[in-house]
N, CA, C and O atoms as CSV, one atom per row, in Angstrom:
chain,resi,resn,atom,element,x,y,z
A,1,ALA,N,N,-16.481,9.498,-2.976
A,1,ALA,CA,C,-17.253,8.657,-2.080
A,1,ALA,C,C,-16.307,7.964,-1.101
A,1,ALA,O,O,-15.218,7.531,-1.478
A,2,LYS,N,N,-16.728,7.866,0.143
A,2,LYS,CA,C,-15.931,7.181,1.156
A,2,LYS,C,C,-16.332,5.721,1.182
A,2,LYS,O,O,-17.511,5.393,1.318
A,3,CYS,N,N,-15.343,4.843,1.050
A,3,CYS,CA,C,-15.602,3.407,1.046
A,3,CYS,C,C,-14.820,2.752,2.167
A,3,CYS,O,O,-13.689,3.141,2.456
A,4,ASN,N,N,-15.423,1.762,2.793
A,4,ASN,CA,C,-14.754,1.016,3.855
A,4,ASN,C,C,-13.978,-0.145,3.267
A,4,ASN,O,O,-14.370,-0.707,2.244
A,5,GLY,N,N,-12.865,-0.510,3.917
A,5,GLY,CA,C,-12.164,-1.729,3.562
A,5,GLY,C,C,-10.851,-1.493,2.842
A,5,GLY,O,O,-10.520,-0.381,2.429
A,6,TYR,N,N,-10.120,-2.588,2.711
A,6,TYR,CA,C,-8.839,-2.612,2.020
A,6,TYR,C,C,-9.032,-3.332,0.696
A,6,TYR,O,O,-9.649,-4.396,0.643
A,7,ILE,N,N,-8.498,-2.745,-0.383
A,7,ILE,CA,C,-8.624,-3.368,-1.706
A,7,ILE,C,C,-7.245,-3.519,-2.329
A,7,ILE,O,O,-6.278,-2.896,-1.890
A,8,GLY,N,N,-7.169,-4.353,-3.355
A,8,GLY,CA,C,-5.929,-4.527,-4.100
A,8,GLY,C,C,-5.747,-3.433,-5.138
A,8,GLY,O,O,-6.606,-2.568,-5.306
A,9,ASP,N,N,-4.618,-3.484,-5.831
A,9,ASP,CA,C,-4.304,-2.491,-6.861
A,9,ASP,C,C,-5.079,-2.709,-8.149
A,9,ASP,O,O,-5.287,-1.770,-8.917
A,10,THR,N,N,-5.508,-3.943,-8.389
A,10,THR,CA,C,-6.239,-4.249,-9.617
A,10,THR,C,C,-7.603,-4.838,-9.258
A,10,THR,O,O,-7.749,-5.440,-8.194
A,11,PRO,N,N,-8.595,-4.676,-10.122
A,11,PRO,CA,C,-9.926,-5.210,-9.831
A,11,PRO,C,C,-9.898,-6.738,-9.681
A,11,PRO,O,O,-9.088,-7.428,-10.301
A,12,ASP,N,N,-10.800,-7.236,-8.846
A,12,ASP,CA,C,-10.955,-8.680,-8.674
A,12,ASP,C,C,-11.772,-9.289,-9.805
A,12,ASP,O,O,-11.669,-10.485,-10.081
A,13,PHE,N,N,-12.582,-8.464,-10.457
A,13,PHE,CA,C,-13.428,-8.936,-11.562
A,13,PHE,C,C,-13.674,-7.759,-12.492
A,13,PHE,O,O,-13.906,-6.640,-12.034
A,14,VAL,N,N,-13.626,-8.005,-13.790
A,14,VAL,CA,C,-13.854,-6.963,-14.798
A,14,VAL,C,C,-14.893,-7.482,-15.783
A,14,VAL,O,O,-14.838,-8.637,-16.205
A,15,PHE,N,N,-15.838,-6.622,-16.145
A,15,PHE,CA,C,-16.832,-6.998,-17.146
A,15,PHE,C,C,-17.225,-5.771,-17.952
A,15,PHE,O,O,-16.985,-4.637,-17.538
A,16,ASP,N,N,-17.833,-6.012,-19.113
A,16,ASP,CA,C,-18.271,-4.935,-19.998
A,16,ASP,C,C,-19.782,-4.897,-20.091
A,16,ASP,O,O,-20.441,-5.935,-20.147
A,17,VAL,N,N,-20.325,-3.684,-20.105
A,17,VAL,CA,C,-21.739,-3.468,-20.440
A,17,VAL,C,C,-21.723,-2.973,-21.874
A,17,VAL,O,O,-21.200,-1.896,-22.159
A,18,ASN,N,N,-22.302,-3.768,-22.785
A,18,ASN,CA,C,-22.209,-3.401,-24.201
A,18,ASN,C,C,-23.556,-3.118,-24.843
A,18,ASN,O,O,-23.668,-3.056,-26.068
A,19,ARG,N,N,-24.572,-2.948,-24.016
A,19,ARG,CA,C,-25.881,-2.533,-24.542
A,19,ARG,C,C,-26.618,-1.777,-23.451
A,19,ARG,O,O,-26.244,-1.843,-22.280
A,20,ALA,N,N,-27.660,-1.064,-23.833
A,20,ALA,CA,C,-28.441,-0.311,-22.850
A,20,ALA,C,C,-29.245,-1.274,-21.983
A,20,ALA,O,O,-29.963,-2.132,-22.495
A,21,ILE,N,N,-29.120,-1.127,-20.680
A,21,ILE,CA,C,-29.915,-1.921,-19.738
A,21,ILE,C,C,-30.513,-0.990,-18.692
A,21,ILE,O,O,-29.975,0.083,-18.419
A,22,ASP,N,N,-31.637,-1.416,-18.109
A,22,ASP,CA,C,-32.315,-0.580,-17.115
A,22,ASP,C,C,-31.534,-0.485,-15.815
A,22,ASP,O,O,-31.391,0.594,-15.239
A,23,GLN,N,N,-31.031,-1.626,-15.360
A,23,GLN,CA,C,-30.241,-1.604,-14.133
A,23,GLN,C,C,-29.427,-2.878,-14.017
A,23,GLN,O,O,-29.718,-3.887,-14.659
A,24,MET,N,N,-28.404,-2.807,-13.184
A,24,MET,CA,C,-27.648,-4.007,-12.850
A,24,MET,C,C,-27.324,-3.956,-11.366
A,24,MET,O,O,-27.177,-2.886,-10.776
A,25,THR,N,N,-27.218,-5.126,-10.788
A,25,THR,CA,C,-26.882,-5.230,-9.373
A,25,THR,C,C,-25.684,-6.157,-9.238
A,25,THR,O,O,-25.619,-7.225,-9.847
A,26,ILE,N,N,-24.748,-5.716,-8.427
A,26,ILE,CA,C,-23.537,-6.488,-8.150
A,26,ILE,C,C,-23.525,-6.754,-6.657
A,26,ILE,O,O,-23.680,-5.826,-5.862
A,27,TRP,N,N,-23.340,-8.031,-6.255
A,27,TRP,CA,C,-23.229,-8.309,-4.828
A,27,TRP,C,C,-22.224,-9.404,-4.566
A,27,TRP,O,O,-21.841,-10.159,-5.460
A,28,LEU,N,N,-21.805,-9.469,-3.308
A,28,LEU,CA,C,-20.888,-10.506,-2.867
A,28,LEU,C,C,-21.528,-11.249,-1.698
A,28,LEU,O,O,-21.906,-10.639,-0.698
A,29,ALA,N,N,-21.645,-12.558,-1.829
A,29,ALA,CA,C,-22.099,-13.409,-0.725
A,29,ALA,C,C,-20.850,-14.034,-0.112
A,29,ALA,O,O,-20.139,-14.794,-0.771
A,30,SER,N,N,-20.590,-13.709,1.156
A,30,SER,CA,C,-19.363,-14.143,1.809
A,30,SER,C,C,-19.595,-14.369,3.288
A,30,SER,O,O,-20.485,-13.763,3.884
A,31,LYS,N,N,-18.800,-15.237,3.877
A,31,LYS,CA,C,-18.871,-15.450,5.327
A,31,LYS,C,C,-18.096,-14.372,6.070
A,31,LYS,O,O,-18.352,-14.116,7.246
A,32,GLN,N,N,-17.141,-13.737,5.380
A,32,GLN,CA,C,-16.361,-12.668,5.999
A,32,GLN,C,C,-17.053,-11.323,5.776
A,32,GLN,O,O,-17.840,-11.160,4.844
A,33,ASP,N,N,-16.748,-10.382,6.637
A,33,ASP,CA,C,-17.267,-9.029,6.465
A,33,ASP,C,C,-16.496,-8.388,5.328
A,33,ASP,O,O,-15.272,-8.277,5.388
A,34,ALA,N,N,-17.205,-7.967,4.292
A,34,ALA,CA,C,-16.554,-7.434,3.102
A,34,ALA,C,C,-17.280,-6.180,2.625
A,34,ALA,O,O,-18.372,-5.855,3.090
A,35,SER,N,N,-16.645,-5.486,1.686
A,35,SER,CA,C,-17.262,-4.335,1.027
A,35,SER,C,C,-17.001,-4.461,-0.468
A,35,SER,O,O,-16.174,-5.263,-0.902
A,36,LEU,N,N,-17.716,-3.659,-1.246
A,36,LEU,CA,C,-17.532,-3.654,-2.697
A,36,LEU,C,C,-17.266,-2.236,-3.171
A,36,LEU,O,O,-17.867,-1.276,-2.690
A,37,LEU,N,N,-16.356,-2.128,-4.119
A,37,LEU,CA,C,-16.129,-0.888,-4.852
A,37,LEU,C,C,-16.238,-1.241,-6.323
A,37,LEU,O,O,-15.535,-2.130,-6.805
A,38,VAL,N,N,-17.119,-0.548,-7.044
A,38,VAL,CA,C,-17.268,-0.752,-8.476
A,38,VAL,C,C,-16.869,0.556,-9.156
A,38,VAL,O,O,-17.395,1.623,-8.839
A,39,VAL,N,N,-15.932,0.454,-10.096
A,39,VAL,CA,C,-15.492,1.619,-10.859
A,39,VAL,C,C,-15.944,1.411,-12.299
A,39,VAL,O,O,-15.584,0.430,-12.950
A,40,GLY,N,N,-16.742,2.359,-12.775
A,40,GLY,CA,C,-17.311,2.245,-14.111
A,40,GLY,C,C,-16.597,3.134,-15.117
A,40,GLY,O,O,-15.567,3.739,-14.819
A,41,PRO,N,N,-17.166,3.200,-16.314
A,41,PRO,CA,C,-16.598,4.046,-17.361
A,41,PRO,C,C,-16.497,5.505,-16.884
A,41,PRO,O,O,-17.310,5.959,-16.079
A,42,GLN,N,N,-15.528,6.203,-17.371
A,42,GLN,CA,C,-15.261,7.593,-16.999
A,42,GLN,C,C,-14.980,7.738,-15.501
A,42,GLN,O,O,-15.072,8.845,-14.969
A,43,GLY,N,N,-14.638,6.643,-14.809
A,43,GLY,CA,C,-14.226,6.717,-13.411
A,43,GLY,C,C,-15.325,6.831,-12.382
A,43,GLY,O,O,-15.041,7.092,-11.213
A,44,ALA,N,N,-16.582,6.642,-12.780
A,44,ALA,CA,C,-17.673,6.684,-11.798
A,44,ALA,C,C,-17.444,5.581,-10.764
A,44,ALA,O,O,-17.172,4.436,-11.125
A,45,ALA,N,N,-17.555,5.929,-9.469
A,45,ALA,CA,C,-17.295,4.953,-8.406
A,45,ALA,C,C,-18.542,4.755,-7.547
A,45,ALA,O,O,-19.251,5.706,-7.220
A,46,TYR,N,N,-18.788,3.497,-7.194
A,46,TYR,CA,C,-19.916,3.114,-6.356
A,46,TYR,C,C,-19.370,2.190,-5.273
A,46,TYR,O,O,-18.551,1.318,-5.562
A,47,CYS,N,N,-19.811,2.370,-4.034
A,47,CYS,CA,C,-19.335,1.457,-3.002
A,47,CYS,C,C,-20.441,1.146,-2.006
A,47,CYS,O,O,-21.390,1.910,-1.834
A,48,ASN,N,N,-20.283,-0.021,-1.345
A,48,ASN,CA,C,-21.251,-0.452,-0.347
A,48,ASN,C,C,-20.572,-1.411,0.612
A,48,ASN,O,O,-19.699,-2.189,0.227
A,49,ASP,N,N,-20.988,-1.342,1.873
A,49,ASP,CA,C,-20.461,-2.221,2.905
A,49,ASP,C,C,-21.495,-3.288,3.287
A,49,ASP,O,O,-21.193,-4.481,3.266
A,50,ASP,N,N,-22.704,-2.860,3.632
A,50,ASP,CA,C,-23.791,-3.786,3.995
A,50,ASP,C,C,-25.005,-3.447,3.144
A,50,ASP,O,O,-25.403,-2.285,3.067
A,51,SER,N,N,-25.607,-4.465,2.495
A,51,SER,CA,C,-26.728,-4.179,1.604
A,51,SER,C,C,-27.962,-3.691,2.354
A,51,SER,O,O,-28.775,-2.958,1.789
A,52,SER,N,N,-28.117,-4.089,3.633
A,52,SER,CA,C,-29.212,-3.579,4.455
A,52,SER,C,C,-28.848,-3.808,5.911
A,52,SER,O,O,-27.837,-4.445,6.207
A,53,ALA,N,N,-29.668,-3.290,6.826
A,53,ALA,CA,C,-29.373,-3.431,8.255
A,53,ALA,C,C,-29.292,-4.899,8.672
A,53,ALA,O,O,-28.511,-5.253,9.556
A,54,GLY,N,N,-30.093,-5.745,8.042
A,54,GLY,CA,C,-30.103,-7.153,8.409
A,54,GLY,C,C,-29.231,-8.032,7.532
A,54,GLY,O,O,-29.183,-9.246,7.726
A,55,ASN,N,N,-28.532,-7.428,6.560
A,55,ASN,CA,C,-27.732,-8.226,5.634
A,55,ASN,C,C,-26.338,-7.619,5.505
A,55,ASN,O,O,-26.190,-6.544,4.924
A,56,PRO,N,N,-25.306,-8.292,6.039
A,56,PRO,CA,C,-23.953,-7.748,5.966
A,56,PRO,C,C,-23.273,-7.912,4.600
A,56,PRO,O,O,-22.175,-7.393,4.393
A,57,ASN,N,N,-23.914,-8.626,3.670
A,57,ASN,CA,C,-23.319,-8.773,2.339
A,57,ASN,C,C,-23.459,-7.465,1.562
A,57,ASN,O,O,-24.539,-6.875,1.534
A,58,PRO,N,N,-22.365,-7.004,0.925
A,58,PRO,CA,C,-22.441,-5.757,0.160
A,58,PRO,C,C,-23.172,-5.941,-1.169
A,58,PRO,O,O,-23.087,-6.989,-1.809
A,59,SER,N,N,-23.895,-4.886,-1.564
A,59,SER,CA,C,-24.662,-4.908,-2.806
A,59,SER,C,C,-24.715,-3.502,-3.396
A,59,SER,O,O,-24.901,-2.521,-2.676
A,60,ILE,N,N,-24.548,-3.418,-4.715
A,60,ILE,CA,C,-24.605,-2.127,-5.410
A,60,ILE,C,C,-25.544,-2.267,-6.597
A,60,ILE,O,O,-25.377,-3.164,-7.423
A,61,THR,N,N,-26.533,-1.382,-6.684
A,61,THR,CA,C,-27.436,-1.339,-7.832
A,61,THR,C,C,-27.156,-0.057,-8.600
A,61,THR,O,O,-27.148,1.032,-8.026
A,62,ILE,N,N,-26.928,-0.191,-9.900
A,62,ILE,CA,C,-26.668,0.959,-10.755
A,62,ILE,C,C,-27.798,1.040,-11.773
A,62,ILE,O,O,-28.008,0.113,-12.555
A,63,THR,N,N,-28.521,2.150,-11.757
A,63,THR,CA,C,-29.632,2.363,-12.675
A,63,THR,C,C,-29.107,2.962,-13.972
A,63,THR,O,O,-28.318,3.907,-13.960
A,64,GLN,N,N,-29.552,2.404,-15.082
A,64,GLN,CA,C,-29.139,2.827,-16.416
A,64,GLN,C,C,-27.623,3.008,-16.494
A,64,GLN,O,O,-27.140,4.105,-16.775
A,65,PRO,N,N,-26.872,1.929,-16.244
A,65,PRO,CA,C,-25.418,2.035,-16.261
A,65,PRO,C,C,-24.892,2.409,-17.646
A,65,PRO,O,O,-25.424,1.986,-18.672
A,66,ALA,N,N,-23.843,3.206,-17.640
A,66,ALA,CA,C,-23.201,3.593,-18.892
A,66,ALA,C,C,-22.572,2.360,-19.539
A,66,ALA,O,O,-22.129,1.441,-18.850
A,67,GLN,N,N,-22.541,2.354,-20.845
A,67,GLN,CA,C,-21.875,1.254,-21.544
A,67,GLN,C,C,-20.365,1.430,-21.403
A,67,GLN,O,O,-19.844,2.545,-21.426
A,68,GLY,N,N,-19.681,0.300,-21.256
A,68,GLY,CA,C,-18.232,0.340,-21.103
A,68,GLY,C,C,-17.769,-0.675,-20.080
A,68,GLY,O,O,-18.522,-1.567,-19.691
A,69,ARG,N,N,-16.537,-0.537,-19.648
A,69,ARG,CA,C,-15.884,-1.507,-18.764
A,69,ARG,C,C,-16.074,-1.138,-17.295
A,69,ARG,O,O,-15.956,0.024,-16.906
A,70,TYR,N,N,-16.372,-2.161,-16.487
A,70,TYR,CA,C,-16.536,-2.014,-15.047
A,70,TYR,C,C,-15.526,-2.895,-14.323
A,70,TYR,O,O,-15.314,-4.048,-14.699
A,71,GLY,N,N,-14.916,-2.355,-13.301
A,71,GLY,CA,C,-13.996,-3.116,-12.460
A,71,GLY,C,C,-14.584,-3.243,-11.068
A,71,GLY,O,O,-15.041,-2.259,-10.485
A,72,VAL,N,N,-14.570,-4.457,-10.536
A,72,VAL,CA,C,-15.124,-4.715,-9.201
A,72,VAL,C,C,-13.980,-5.061,-8.260
A,72,VAL,O,O,-13.213,-5.991,-8.509
A,73,PHE,N,N,-13.877,-4.308,-7.189
A,73,PHE,CA,C,-12.897,-4.562,-6.147
A,73,PHE,C,C,-13.625,-5.095,-4.915
A,73,PHE,O,O,-14.590,-4.491,-4.446
A,74,VAL,N,N,-13.161,-6.220,-4.400
A,74,VAL,CA,C,-13.712,-6.762,-3.163
A,74,VAL,C,C,-12.821,-6.253,-2.032
A,74,VAL,O,O,-11.615,-6.500,-2.009
A,75,GLY,N,N,-13.444,-5.537,-1.096
A,75,GLY,CA,C,-12.695,-5.000,0.038
A,75,GLY,C,C,-12.857,-5.880,1.262
A,75,GLY,O,O,-13.911,-6.476,1.487
A,76,ARG,N,N,-11.804,-5.949,2.036
A,76,ARG,CA,C,-11.902,-6.670,3.307
A,76,ARG,C,C,-11.746,-5.668,4.437
A,76,ARG,O,O,-10.941,-4.740,4.354
A,77,LEU,N,N,-12.519,-5.863,5.485
A,77,LEU,CA,C,-12.478,-4.931,6.603
A,77,LEU,C,C,-11.378,-5.311,7.584
A,77,LEU,O,O,-10.860,-4.453,8.298
A,78,ASN,N,N,-11.021,-6.584,7.622
A,78,ASN,CA,C,-9.903,-7.053,8.427
A,78,ASN,C,C,-8.752,-7.316,7.460
A,78,ASN,O,O,-8.822,-8.239,6.648
A,79,GLN,N,N,-7.697,-6.514,7.543
A,79,GLN,CA,C,-6.605,-6.594,6.568
A,79,GLN,C,C,-5.926,-7.966,6.575
A,79,GLN,O,O,-5.339,-8.367,5.570
A,80,ASN,N,N,-5.999,-8.680,7.685
A,80,ASN,CA,C,-5.326,-9.976,7.807
A,80,ASN,C,C,-6.221,-11.158,7.476
A,80,ASN,O,O,-5.766,-12.302,7.513
A,81,GLU,N,N,-7.477,-10.910,7.154
A,81,GLU,CA,C,-8.415,-12.004,6.874
A,81,GLU,C,C,-8.887,-11.937,5.429
A,81,GLU,O,O,-9.671,-11.052,5.085
A,82,PRO,N,N,-8.425,-12.862,4.562
A,82,PRO,CA,C,-8.871,-12.845,3.172
A,82,PRO,C,C,-10.378,-13.104,3.067
A,82,PRO,O,O,-10.975,-13.770,3.913
A,83,VAL,N,N,-10.960,-12.566,2.018
A,83,VAL,CA,C,-12.397,-12.738,1.776
A,83,VAL,C,C,-12.586,-13.789,0.694
A,83,VAL,O,O,-11.958,-13.728,-0.363
A,84,GLN,N,N,-13.451,-14.744,0.965
A,84,GLN,CA,C,-13.851,-15.725,-0.042
A,84,GLN,C,C,-15.360,-15.661,-0.152
A,84,GLN,O,O,-16.065,-15.557,0.852
A,85,GLY,N,N,-15.850,-15.722,-1.379
A,85,GLY,CA,C,-17.286,-15.660,-1.562
A,85,GLY,C,C,-17.650,-15.780,-3.029
A,85,GLY,O,O,-16.811,-16.081,-3.878
A,86,THR,N,N,-18.916,-15.539,-3.303
A,86,THR,CA,C,-19.426,-15.617,-4.664
A,86,THR,C,C,-19.891,-14.238,-5.090
A,86,THR,O,O,-20.752,-13.632,-4.452
A,87,LEU,N,N,-19.306,-13.749,-6.184
A,87,LEU,CA,C,-19.677,-12.460,-6.741
A,87,LEU,C,C,-20.746,-12.682,-7.801
A,87,LEU,O,O,-20.605,-13.549,-8.664
A,88,THR,N,N,-21.814,-11.897,-7.734
A,88,THR,CA,C,-22.905,-12.013,-8.705
A,88,THR,C,C,-23.120,-10.661,-9.384
A,88,THR,O,O,-23.135,-9.621,-8.725
A,89,VAL,N,N,-23.287,-10.687,-10.704
A,89,VAL,CA,C,-23.688,-9.511,-11.471
A,89,VAL,C,C,-24.947,-9.917,-12.217
A,89,VAL,O,O,-24.936,-10.890,-12.971
A,90,THR,N,N,-26.042,-9.173,-12.010
A,90,THR,CA,C,-27.317,-9.539,-12.623
A,90,THR,C,C,-28.063,-8.313,-13.122
A,90,THR,O,O,-27.898,-7.211,-12.598
A,91,THR,N,N,-28.881,-8.520,-14.136
A,91,THR,CA,C,-29.773,-7.463,-14.624
A,91,THR,C,C,-31.205,-7.729,-14.173
A,91,THR,O,O,-32.114,-6.993,-14.556
A,92,ASP,N,N,-31.424,-8.762,-13.371
A,92,ASP,CA,C,-32.755,-9.089,-12.857
A,92,ASP,C,C,-33.119,-8.073,-11.772
A,92,ASP,O,O,-32.472,-8.044,-10.725
A,93,PRO,N,N,-34.149,-7.231,-12.000
A,93,PRO,CA,C,-34.487,-6.198,-11.020
A,93,PRO,C,C,-35.019,-6.757,-9.706
A,93,PRO,O,O,-35.048,-6.043,-8.704
A,94,LYS,N,N,-35.442,-8.023,-9.690
A,94,LYS,CA,C,-35.994,-8.605,-8.467
A,94,LYS,C,C,-34.953,-9.371,-7.658
A,94,LYS,O,O,-35.227,-9.777,-6.529
A,95,ALA,N,N,-33.778,-9.571,-8.213
A,95,ALA,CA,C,-32.736,-10.337,-7.526
A,95,ALA,C,C,-32.175,-9.535,-6.353
A,95,ALA,O,O,-31.962,-8.327,-6.454
A,96,THR,N,N,-31.942,-10.227,-5.245
A,96,THR,CA,C,-31.347,-9.598,-4.067
A,96,THR,C,C,-30.274,-10.508,-3.498
A,96,THR,O,O,-30.342,-11.725,-3.670
A,97,PRO,N,N,-29.293,-9.944,-2.828
A,97,PRO,CA,C,-28.224,-10.779,-2.284
A,97,PRO,C,C,-28.744,-11.652,-1.158
A,97,PRO,O,O,-29.635,-11.246,-0.412
A,98,PRO,N,N,-28.188,-12.852,-1.031
A,98,PRO,CA,C,-28.584,-13.706,0.070
A,98,PRO,C,C,-28.086,-13.133,1.386
A,98,PRO,O,O,-27.005,-12.546,1.444
A,99,ALA,N,N,-28.861,-13.300,2.429
A,99,ALA,CA,C,-28.417,-12.882,3.762
A,99,ALA,C,C,-27.603,-14.013,4.349
A,99,ALA,O,O,-28.133,-15.092,4.615
A,100,SER,N,N,-26.340,-13.781,4.550
A,100,SER,CA,C,-25.496,-14.832,5.125
A,100,SER,C,C,-24.458,-14.212,6.015
A,100,SER,O,O,-24.209,-13.008,5.952
A,101,LYS,N,N,-23.868,-15.009,6.824
A,101,LYS,CA,C,-22.754,-14.642,7.695
A,101,LYS,C,C,-22.263,-15.889,8.343
A,101,LYS,O,O,-21.319,-15.844,9.131
């Protein structure tokens, strides 16, 4: 998968899925333009730049995620501008990232 942005060598956040769940959504609410890369068990990779045309915050929804460890990398599109924001991981199917900029 082609992902936009610059990321570090290690994940910015790591968490485990230790039971069967229907879906999970990971998003970043930030004032800077950012992207997300999520690497799951067995190396499955998911990435997103803008959650929708009207929302520049990145969001990734994974249906029936495999159990195991997930690493989240926050990417920045401007290599010289650090990204600050709030990372959310939720199993609420109705939750959506806030539209901000």
